[in-house]
N, C-alpha and C positions, 0 to 999 in steps of 0.2 A: 415634480418628477419622482416616480417611485424608486425606492432603493432596491437594488438587485444583490443577491448573494453572489460572491465571487470566490474563486479558489485563489488563495494568496501564495501558494507554493509555486516557486519557479522551477521549471525542469532543469536538471543538472547533468543529464546524461547517465547512462547505465553504470559507468565506472564508479560513481559516487555511492552506490548502493551495495549492501551486503545481500546476497541472494539466498532465498529459502524455497523449500517446496512444502506445500500444505499436505499434511498427512492425517488430518482430522477425519473422524468417521462421518460426521454430518457436514454438509456444505455451510459456509459462512457467508452471509450476505452483507455487503458494504455499500454505502452510498456517499458520493461526494457532496460538497456544498451546493453544486450546481445540479444535483440530481442524477448524475451518472451512476448507474448501478453496476456492481461487480459481484459475481458469485464465485467464491473460491471453492473448488472441489478437490478431492484427493488427487495429488499429482500436479496441481497447478503451481507454477513458479512465479515468484514475486520478489521485488527488491525493497529493502527498508534502509532508512538512515534517520538520524536524529534531526529534528527541526533546528533552525538557526539558534533559538533560545534554549534548546534542549528539553523543553517541557512536553513536546509531542513527537510523534513519529511520522515521517513521510513514507508513503508506500507507492510503488508502481507495479504494474503487472505485465507479464509478457503478452497477455491477450490484448490489452489496450495500448501498450507501448509507453515510452518514457515521457510523453507530453501530457498524459493524464495522471496527475499526482493526487493521491488521497492523503488527507491529514487525519491521523488516528490519535485519539486520547490514549494515555498510558494504560488504562485498564483494558481497553480493547487490544492494544498492541501486545500486552502481556498474555492475554488469552490466545491471540494469534500465534505468538512465539511458542507457547506450550503445545500447540498443535502443528508444529512445523519443525523442519530440520534444515541445517545449512547445506547448500549445494554450490557448485561453481557456476558463475554466470554463463549463459548461453552466448555464443559468439556467432 
C-alpha cells in the first residue's frame, strides 16, 4: 500500500488563532502537505497559532476556512510575520 502525505494539524476553530492581514508587495505562495495551494495577496486575512510542540506555526486563511490548516516552518512564518500586521478577527 502506498504511503500518502497527510496534514496532521487538527482544526481548532478561529478563536484559537491570532489574526493578521498580509501587507507584502509581492504575493506569497504556500502549499499544504496534501498539495492545497494558497496565494496570499495584499489585504488577505489569515490566522496563526503555535503548533502543539511550539516548533512550527499553524495557519488558516479566511479564503479556505478553518478546516484547511497549513503548517509553516519558523523561517517561513517569520517572513510572513514581517510582511503582515495584526487585525481583529472577522466575525
